[in-house]
C-alpha positions in Angstrom: 255.1 -70.3 241.9 253.8 -72.9 239.4 250.5 -72.7 241.2 249.8 -69.6 239.9 250.1 -70.4 236.5 248.0 -71.2 233.9 249.9 -73.5 230.6 248.1 -72.3 227.1 249.3 -75.4 224.9 251.5 -78.2 225.3 253.9 -78.7 222.4 254.2 -81.7 220.3 257.6 -81.9 220.8 258.6 -85.2 223.1 259.4 -83.8 226.9 256.8 -81.1 226.5 254.3 -83.6 228.0 256.4 -85.3 230.0 257.3 -81.9 232.2 253.6 -81.1 232.1 253.0 -84.2 233.4 255.7 -84.0 236.3 254.8 -80.1 237.6 250.8 -81.9 237.8 249.5 -79.3 235.4 247.1 -79.8 232.2 247.5 -77.3 229.3 244.6 -75.3 228.4 245.3 -76.6 224.4 246.6 -79.6 223.0 246.6 -79.0 219.3 249.9 -80.9 218.2 251.3 -77.8 216.9 255.3 -77.5 217.1 255.3 -74.3 215.1 257.3 -72.4 218.1 256.0 -68.6 216.8 253.3 -68.7 220.1 250.2 -69.3 218.5 249.3 -71.9 220.7 249.8 -69.8 223.4 248.1 -66.5 222.0 244.9 -68.9 221.2 245.5 -69.9 224.8 245.4 -66.3 226.2 242.0 -65.4 224.7 240.4 -68.3 225.8 241.7 -67.3 229.7 240.8 -63.7 229.3 236.8 -64.5 227.7 235.4 -65.6 231.3 236.7 -62.4 233.2 235.4 -60.5 229.9 231.9 -62.3 230.0 231.4 -61.7 233.9 232.6 -58.0 233.4 229.8 -57.2 230.5 227.0 -59.7 231.2 223.7 -57.7 231.6 222.2 -58.1 234.9 218.5 -58.7 235.4 217.9 -55.2 236.0 219.0 -53.5 233.4 218.4 -56.3 230.5 215.0 -56.2 231.7 213.8 -59.2 233.1 211.3 -59.8 235.9 211.7 -62.4 238.7 207.9 -62.6 238.5 206.7 -65.9 237.0 
């Protein structure tokens, strides 16, 4: 199951980084926060969704009026 997990943020709490290291995982963010309110997760969710959004909404050469002629 953990092969499919994206770890969004590592907490500044003592054991969190060691747990991720033991699983061989790296988080998307390390902001040094320990607020326990999900701030890191909320930021990481946007970071994880952004490439898909860009891919889905990016204009193609034809629709953008780009010619392949030099």
